[in-house]
C-alpha positions in Angstrom: 29.3 50.1 80.2 29.8 46.4 80.2 30.8 45.1 77.2 33.4 42.5 78.0 31.2 40.1 78.8 27.5 38.1 77.9 24.4 37.3 80.5 23.8 34.1 81.3 20.8 32.2 81.1 18.9 31.1 83.9 18.9 27.4 85.3 16.1 26.0 83.5 14.7 24.4 86.4 13.5 27.8 87.3 9.5 27.8 85.6 7.5 30.7 88.1 6.1 32.6 86.2 7.7 36.4 85.9 5.4 39.7 86.3 5.3 42.7 84.4 4.8 46.3 86.0 1.4 47.2 84.9 1.6 49.9 82.7 5.5 50.3 81.8 5.4 51.0 78.0 7.4 48.1 77.1 5.2 45.8 78.4 4.0 43.9 75.6 7.0 43.1 74.3 9.0 42.3 77.6 6.0 40.1 78.3 5.7 38.2 74.6 9.9 37.1 75.2 9.2 36.2 78.8 6.0 34.2 78.0 7.8 32.1 75.4 10.8 31.9 77.9 8.7 30.2 80.5 6.6 27.7 77.9 10.8 26.7 76.8 11.3 26.0 80.4 8.3 23.8 81.4 8.5 21.9 78.0 12.0 21.2 78.5 11.2 20.2 82.6 8.5 18.1 81.5 11.0 16.3 78.7 8.5 17.0 75.6 9.9 18.0 72.3 9.0 20.9 70.0 7.3 18.1 67.8 5.2 16.7 70.6 4.0 20.4 71.7 3.2 21.7 68.2 1.4 18.1 67.1 -0.5 18.5 70.8 -1.9 22.1 69.9 -2.8 21.2 65.7 0.9 23.4 64.7 4.2 22.5 63.3 7.9 22.3 65.7 8.5 25.8 63.7 5.6 27.4 65.5 6.3 25.9 68.9 9.9 27.5 68.2 8.5 31.0 67.1 6.3 31.1 70.7 9.4 30.1 73.0 11.5 32.9 70.8 8.6 35.3 71.3 8.3 35.9 67.6 4.0 35.5 67.5 0.8 36.3 68.9 -0.3 33.8 71.6 -4.0 32.2 71.2 -5.1 31.5 74.7 -6.7 27.7 73.7 -3.1 27.2 72.2 -1.4 28.5 76.1 -3.9 26.6 77.7 -3.4 23.4 75.9 0.3 23.5 76.3 -0.2 23.7 80.4 -2.1 21.1 80.1 0.1 19.2 78.2 3.2 19.9 80.5 1.9 19.1 83.7 1.1 22.5 84.9 -2.7 22.5 86.6 -2.3 24.9 89.9 -4.8 27.3 89.1 -3.1 30.2 90.9 0.4 29.2 88.3 -2.1 28.9 85.4 -4.1 32.6 85.8 -0.6 33.9 86.3 1.0 32.8 82.9 -2.6 33.1 81.0 -1.8 37.3 82.4 0.8 37.2 81.0 0.1 36.2 77.8 -2.8 38.8 77.8 -0.1 41.8 78.1 1.9 40.0 75.8 -1.1 40.9 72.9 -1.5 44.3 74.1 -0.7 46.8 70.9 2.9 48.5 70.2 2.9 51.5 68.4 4.2 50.5 65.0 1.6 48.7 65.1 -0.4 51.4 62.9 2.5 50.4 60.2 1.8 46.7 60.0 1.5 46.4 56.7 5.2 48.3 56.0 6.7 45.6 58.3 7.9 42.0 57.7 8.1 39.8 60.5 11.6 39.7 61.0 11.3 43.3 61.2 9.0 43.4 63.6 10.6 41.0 65.8 13.9 43.7 65.6 11.4 46.6 66.3 10.2 44.1 70.1 13.7 43.7 70.8 15.0 46.8 70.2 12.6 48.6 72.1 13.1 46.9 75.5 17.0 47.1 75.4 19.2 48.3 77.9 22.4 48.3 75.7 22.7 49.0 71.8 25.8 48.1 69.7 26.1 48.7 66.0 28.7 48.2 64.0 27.6 49.6 60.8 29.3 49.9 57.1 26.7 50.8 54.7 24.4 53.8 56.5 24.7 55.7 59.2 22.5 53.8 61.6 18.8 54.3 61.3 18.2 55.2 64.8 20.8 58.2 64.6 19.4 59.0 60.6 18.0 62.8 59.7 14.1 62.8 58.3 16.0 63.6 54.4 18.8 61.7 54.9 16.3 58.5 56.4 13.9 59.6 52.9 17.0 59.0 50.5 18.2 56.2 51.8 14.6 54.7 52.1 13.6 55.6 48.6 17.2 55.2 47.1 16.4 51.7 44.4 12.7 51.4 45.2 9.6 52.1 43.3 7.5 53.8 46.7 4.3 55.8 46.2 5.0 58.9 48.5 2.6 58.3 50.8 4.4 54.8 51.7 7.3 56.7 51.8 6.5 59.2 54.1 4.9 56.4 56.2 8.1 54.6 55.7 10.5 57.8 56.9 7.9 57.9 59.9 8.4 55.1 61.3 11.8 55.5 61.3 11.9 58.9 63.6 9.7 57.1 66.0 11.8 54.5 66.1 14.4 57.0 67.5 12.0 58.7 69.8 13.2 55.9 72.5 16.9 57.7 72.9 15.2 60.6 74.7 13.1 59.0 77.1 14.1 59.0 80.8 14.7 55.2 80.6 17.0 55.4 77.7 18.8 52.8 76.3 22.6 53.4 75.9 23.4 53.4 72.2 27.1 52.6 70.9 27.3 52.5 67.4 30.8 52.5 65.7 30.3 54.1 61.8 32.7 53.4 59.4 34.3 56.0 57.3 32.7 54.9 54.5 28.6 55.2 55.3 29.9 59.1 56.6 31.6 59.6 53.1 29.2 58.1 50.5 26.1 60.8 49.5 22.5 60.1 49.8 20.8 63.3 48.6 21.7 66.2 47.7 25.1 68.0 49.7 23.1 69.7 52.3 21.3 66.5 53.1 25.2 65.0 54.1 25.8 68.3 56.1 22.6 68.3 57.9 23.4 64.2 58.8 26.8 65.4 60.0 25.9 67.9 62.0 23.2 65.6 63.5 25.6 63.1 64.6 27.4 66.0 66.1 24.7 66.8 68.2 23.5 63.8 69.3 26.9 62.0 70.4 26.9 64.8 72.8 24.3 62.9 74.7 25.5 61.2 77.3 23.7 57.8 76.6 24.9 58.0 73.0 28.6 56.6 71.9 29.8 57.5 68.3 32.8 56.4 67.2 34.3 57.0 63.4 36.0 53.8 61.9 38.6 55.6 60.0 40.1 54.6 56.6 43.6 54.6 57.6 42.6 51.1 60.4 43.1 48.8 56.9 41.7 45.9 57.8 39.7 45.1 60.4 37.4 42.5 62.5 34.4 43.7 61.4 35.2 43.2 57.8 31.7 40.7 57.0 29.6 42.9 57.2 27.2 45.3 59.5 25.7 44.1 62.5 24.2 45.1 65.9 24.4 43.4 69.8 21.3 44.0 71.9 21.2 43.9 75.9 18.0 43.2 78.4 17.7 44.4 81.6 15.7 41.3 82.3 18.2 38.2 83.2 16.1 35.8 81.5 16.4 37.6 78.4 19.8 36.4 76.5 22.0 39.3 74.5 20.7 38.7 70.9 23.2 39.2 67.9 20.8 40.7 65.0 22.5 40.2 61.1 19.9 42.0 58.3 19.9 40.7 55.1 18.1 42.2 51.7 14.7 40.4 52.3 15.2 38.9 55.8 17.4 38.9 59.1 19.1 36.5 61.3 18.9 36.9 65.2 22.0 35.2 67.7 21.4 34.2 71.0 23.7 31.5 72.0 26.6 32.5 73.9 29.2 31.1 71.8 27.6 32.8 68.9 26.7 36.3 70.7 30.5 36.5 72.7 32.2 35.7 69.3 30.4 38.8 68.4 31.3 40.9 71.2 34.8 40.0 70.6 35.0 41.3 67.2 32.9 44.5 68.6 35.4 44.9 71.0 38.5 45.3 68.6 36.4 47.7 65.9 35.9 49.8 69.0 39.4 49.9 69.7 40.3 50.6 65.8 38.2 52.7 65.7 38.8 56.8 67.0 37.7 57.7 70.1 34.3 59.5 70.7 36.3 62.9 71.1 38.5 62.4 67.9 35.3 61.2 66.0 33.9 64.4 67.0 36.6 65.9 65.5 36.4 64.0 62.2 33.0 64.5 61.8 33.7 68.3 61.8 36.3 67.9 59.0 34.2 65.9 57.2 31.6 68.5 57.3 33.8 71.5 56.1 35.1 69.5 52.8 31.3 69.0 51.5 
């Protein structure tokens, strides 16, 4: 895995529409992000500010920012008006961009759970579903993509007053997220888990036993690497908290750092910021046990329960 460098943004001078293969399962997500990127390039090439673009479509500069980041749906009238403002008059180019907009507005699998999802987490789902590499350091919990059903139920239900129906739906959503790891085009997941997360019990002892067994099982998959950061490592570079780094196959999409908070999240995609987190991830990876050593630690912890 190429973990030592970050992907550079493509030059902003190119605004040629990018097409998405028909039938691609992740087409809505990729289309949304690519369309936002193309609209940003067109705006910058036309030397138009976000404020001016927002005023033109009767919106704020913040909405233009969300559109360009692919974090909201698109209205055909808005896109058409922006293309006119940016000087895009060629019929073929306008049609290609509007076709991309229609792909971007297609339904996604988690839309049935949209009432449970804050906008900031739906953004993460969109990114996660099209990432080719997901690197994550987790301090408090086993990563959501590697949780068992009962462990997820214990974590999601802890400290919250939720109906049985809502709890079940949230657990099912988490399990459905995991399905991408077992598809032909599965991403590469590299998870560094702090020993604290593996020794902090959620639910009865059997829940943690099953969770540790599950980690042993899935870590044998070729696209899943699990490393344990043991207590004996002492202070480490990621002491500030959990984070994830997502990398994409599309050259137009920059790497993204995801920092989840209690009621919101922060997304970083500036090259300098991403490189700083990539360096932290590299250091934590070195301080952690190797995947083989980590499997031995998981067996030891399982035997101690």
